[in-house]
C-alpha positions, -999 to 999 in steps of 0.1 A, spaced: 816 577 25 790 583 7 762 555 -14 734 562 -48 712 539 -60 702 547 -94 669 539 -108 661 529 -70 622 523 -79 636 496 -107 653 474 -73 621 479 -54 601 454 -79 624 441 -119 586 455 -130 585 492 -125 611 512 -149 605 492 -175 610 507 -210 582 500 -240 582 509 -269 563 513 -296 563 512 -336 589 535 -350 574 564 -367 539 556 -358 533 545 -388 499 528 -383 478 560 -391 441 558 -373 419 572 -401 418 580 -431 416 611 -452 398 621 -484 397 658 -509 360 659 -509 351 687 -545 318 692 -527 305 690 -499 288 662 -485 265 661 -454 277 636 -424 267 604 -419 264 602 -458 283 585 -482 306 611 -510 301 595 -544 331 592 -568 326 626 -586 330 642 -557 358 623 -546 387 645 -556 411 623 -559 435 632 -583 420 657 -599 432 689 -595 403 707 -578 405 720 -550 392 705 -512 356 720 -503 358 695 -470 382 672 -462 367 637 -447 373 611 -422 374 573 -419 383 560 -390 408 528 -405 398 494 -404 412 462 -397 417 438 -422 387 417 -403 357 447 -418 367 459 -377 378 482 -360 408 499 -355 435 486 -328 461 505 -320 492 491 -325 515 470 -297 538 477 -275 571 460 -269 589 460 -234 620 457 -226 625 449 -192 662 442 -187 666 477 -201 660 493 -170 687 474 -141 698 496 -115 729 504 -101 745 509 -69 772 538 -59 792 532 -28 822 552 -25 846 573 8 857 608 2 890 615 12 901 656 14 937 665 22 
């Protein structure tokens, strides 16, 4: 005789073992990157002439700026979706007989 419980923690509490999913393919970008044609000191804003834009000039320096929300606030991490019913438990009971 044998018994098998799959996903035992979800049997104890239905809040355990849930599936959390973030938007795919991770489309929220936390920073914007710009290519600068001349080096600019940290903390100063580059001019339009110093930003490569669509020109073929090589990048001398990369500038990383945190993405802003539409209201101008800080970056907001993407929310997750919880699927509580996709994580279920299973109990199997059986008997082995050998001849």
